[in-house]
C-alpha positions in Angstrom: -102.7 41.1 -41.7 -99.9 38.9 -40.4 -100.6 35.2 -40.1 -100.1 34.5 -36.4 -99.6 30.8 -37.2 -96.4 31.6 -39.4 -94.9 33.8 -36.8 -95.4 31.3 -34.0 -93.7 28.6 -36.1 -90.7 30.9 -36.9 -90.2 31.6 -33.1 -90.4 28.0 -32.3 -87.7 27.2 -34.9 -85.4 29.9 -33.6 -85.6 28.6 -30.0 -85.1 24.9 -31.0 -82.0 25.6 -33.2 -78.6 25.6 -31.4 -75.7 27.7 -32.5 -74.7 27.5 -36.1 -71.7 25.5 -37.4 -69.9 28.8 -37.6 -70.7 29.7 -34.0 -69.8 26.2 -32.8 -66.2 26.1 -34.4 -64.7 29.0 -32.3 -66.2 27.5 -29.1 -64.9 24.0 -29.9 -61.5 25.4 -30.7 -61.3 27.2 -27.4 -62.5 24.1 -25.6 -59.9 22.0 -27.3 -57.1 24.5 -26.5 -58.2 24.6 -22.8 -58.5 20.8 -22.5 -55.1 20.0 -24.2 -53.0 21.1 -21.2 -55.3 19.3 -18.8 -54.9 16.1 -20.9 -51.2 16.5 -21.0 -51.2 17.0 -17.2 -53.3 13.9 -16.7 -51.1 11.9 -19.0 -48.0 13.1 -17.1 -49.6 12.2 -13.8 -50.6 8.8 -15.0 -47.4 7.7 -16.7 -44.0 6.8 -15.3 -40.9 9.1 -15.6 -39.6 9.5 -19.1 -36.3 7.9 -20.2 -34.6 11.2 -19.7 -35.9 11.5 -16.2 -35.0 8.0 -15.4 -31.4 8.6 -16.6 -31.1 11.7 -14.5 -32.4 9.9 -11.5 -30.2 6.9 -12.1 -27.0 8.9 -12.5 -26.6 9.7 -8.8 -27.4 6.2 -7.8 -24.9 4.8 -10.3 -22.2 7.2 -9.1 -22.9 6.3 -5.5 -22.8 2.6 -6.4 -19.5 3.0 -8.3 -18.0 4.9 -5.3 -19.1 2.2 -2.9 -17.7 -0.5 -5.2 -14.5 1.4 -5.5 -14.2 1.8 -1.7 -14.9 -1.9 -1.2 -12.2 -2.8 -3.7 -9.5 -1.0 -1.7 -7.4 -2.9 0.8 -8.6 -2.4 4.4 -5.4 -0.7 5.3 -5.8 1.8 2.6 -8.9 3.1 4.4 -7.0 3.6 7.6 -5.2 6.8 8.5 -1.9 7.0 6.6 0.5 6.5 9.5 3.9 4.8 9.2 3.9 1.3 10.4 6.4 -0.1 12.9 8.9 -2.5 11.4 8.4 -5.8 13.1 10.6 -8.9 12.7 9.4 -11.6 10.3 8.0 -15.0 11.3 11.4 -16.8 11.0 13.5 -13.9 12.2 15.8 -15.0 15.0 15.4 -13.5 18.5 18.4 -11.2 19.0 16.7 -8.9 21.5 17.5 -11.1 24.6 21.2 -11.3 23.5 21.4 -7.5 23.2 19.7 -6.9 26.5 21.8 -9.5 28.2 25.0 -7.9 26.9 23.8 -4.4 27.9 23.0 -5.6 31.4 26.3 -7.5 31.8 28.1 -4.2 31.1 25.9 -2.3 33.6 24.6 0.1 30.9 21.2 1.7 31.0 18.7 1.9 28.2 19.1 5.7 28.0 22.9 5.5 27.7 22.9 2.8 25.0 20.0 4.4 23.0 21.7 7.8 23.1 25.1 6.4 22.1 23.5 4.3 19.2 21.6 7.4 18.0 18.1 5.7 18.5 15.3 6.4 21.0 15.0 4.6 24.3 11.5 3.4 23.3 12.9 1.8 20.0 15.7 0.1 21.8 13.2 -1.3 24.4 11.2 -2.7 21.4 14.3 -4.2 19.8 15.3 -5.9 23.1 11.8 -7.4 23.2 12.0 -8.4 19.5 9.0 -6.1 18.8 11.0 -4.0 16.3 13.7 -4.6 13.7 16.6 -2.2 13.6 18.2 -1.1 10.3 21.6 -2.5 9.5 23.2 0.8 10.4 21.3 0.9 13.8 22.3 -2.8 14.6 25.9 -2.1 13.8 25.9 1.0 16.1 24.3 -1.1 18.9 27.1 -3.7 18.5 29.8 -1.0 18.6 28.3 0.5 21.8 28.0 -2.9 23.4 31.5 -3.8 22.2 30.3 -7.1 20.7 30.8 -8.5 17.2 27.6 -8.7 15.2 28.5 -12.4 14.5 27.9 -13.1 18.2 24.1 -12.6 17.5 24.1 -15.4 14.9 23.3 -19.0 15.6 26.3 -21.2 15.3 26.7 -23.0 12.0 29.2 -25.8 12.3 28.8 -28.0 9.2 30.6 -27.1 5.9 27.5 -28.4 4.1 24.3 -26.3 4.6 21.2 -27.9 3.2 18.4 -25.7 1.9 16.0 -26.8 4.7 18.8 -26.5 7.3 19.7 -22.8 6.7 20.2 -20.9 9.9 18.2 -17.7 10.0 20.2 -14.7 11.2 19.2 -11.0 11.9 21.6 -8.7 10.0 19.2 -5.7 10.3 16.9 -4.1 7.8 13.2 -4.2 7.1 11.3 -7.0 5.4 14.4 -9.1 4.9 15.1 -12.7 5.9 18.8 -13.5 6.1 20.4 -17.0 6.3 24.0 -17.8 7.1 25.4 -20.2 4.5 29.0 -20.6 5.8 30.2 -22.0 9.1 30.5 -19.6 11.9 34.2 -20.4 12.1 34.9 -19.4 8.5 37.7 -16.9 8.8 38.1 -15.7 5.2 34.5 -14.8 4.5 30.8 -15.1 5.3 28.1 -15.8 2.8 24.6 -14.6 3.5 21.5 -15.5 1.5 18.9 -12.7 1.7 15.2 -13.1 0.8 14.0 -9.5 0.4 10.2 -8.8 0.3 8.8 -6.1 -2.0 10.1 -2.7 -0.7 12.4 -4.4 1.7 15.5 -2.4 2.6 18.7 -2.3 4.6 17.5 1.0 5.9 17.6 4.6 4.8 20.7 5.4 6.8 24.0 4.5 5.2 26.3 2.2 7.1 29.8 0.7 6.9 31.3 -2.7 7.6 34.7 -3.4 9.0 35.5 -5.7 6.1 37.9 -5.4 3.1 35.4 -6.4 0.4 31.7 -7.1 0.0 30.3 -9.1 -2.9 26.7 -9.2 -4.0 25.1 -11.5 -6.6 21.4 -11.0 -7.5 19.6 -14.4 -7.9 16.2 -13.0 -8.8 14.4 -9.6 -8.9 16.3 -6.4 -8.8 18.4 -4.8 -6.1 19.4 -1.1 -5.8 22.7 -0.3 -4.1 23.3 3.2 -2.8 27.0 3.9 -2.2 28.0 7.4 -1.1 25.1 8.9 -3.1 25.6 6.8 -6.2 22.7 4.5 -7.1 23.5 1.2 -8.9 20.7 -1.1 -10.0 21.5 -4.8 -10.3 19.2 -7.1 -12.2 19.0 -10.9 -11.9 22.4 -12.5 -12.5 24.2 -9.2 -12.1 27.1 -9.1 -9.6 29.1 -6.4 -7.9 32.2 -6.2 -5.6 32.8 -3.0 -3.6 34.5 -1.7 -0.4 32.0 -2.0 2.4 33.9 0.7 4.4 32.3 3.2 2.1 28.9 4.3 3.5 26.2 2.3 1.7 22.8 0.7 1.9 20.5 -1.3 -0.4 16.9 -2.0 -1.1 14.6 -4.2 -3.3 14.0 -2.0 -6.4 10.4 -3.2 -6.7 7.4 -2.5 -4.5 5.5 -5.5 -5.9 8.1 -8.3 -6.6 10.4 -10.0 -4.2 14.1 -10.3 -4.7 16.8 -12.7 -3.7 20.5 -12.1 -3.4 23.7 -13.6 -2.1 26.0 -11.3 0.0 29.5 -12.2 0.8 31.7 -10.2 3.2 35.5 -10.7 3.6 36.9 -9.5 6.9 40.3 -7.8 7.0 43.3 -10.1 6.9 44.8 -10.8 10.3 
């Protein structure tokens, strides 16, 4: 006969006991595997971006900042549309426009006629006559030919044989970004000396021109001057000099786009 007391005790022990260590290990392992991604997700939500994420996000901002800084570093005119600027006379440039207009009107010539004869536009001639534009040497010489007036008539008179530095008379011999000064008396018959202060990129003009003189002499005081004579380029450095026939088509320019140049030009008219 089975002892009912023993059976009851065994049933009670079976109910009170949880799963064995063996049973618990697979369950715990599964729970651990399931909770790991959740923990990682919680950690990712709670932390800030990683160093890699931060670098990736910072890269566009850095590039944008660099582009903005680069843009701010450019000159204002570099941001504008790349259009050619009109050549305007410098601050100390003499006003020759009124003299040209007066001569044209005294001859009874129209703007259209003179412009066409000088191979320039009517609008440009109008600007020159109002001292709003600066003609090239070639254009100025052609204008003087059409108006039958010597270019020297446009210069202010220099009477003294001694010309002090602060008493130099500015003249307009044509060209762009050039300030010319007459160093010899207007009455000098054997030659005229002109001191030229040429800004970076300054030029006598792209068009070749000729002078009705027997000889022209140039001495470079500072910087560098490029002479173009009938297609031949000659570069003169500081203290270089050259003599040539100005009746040969020629022009000149400052060789540098960043540094000014100074030169002494002398022209000898034909012997009478």
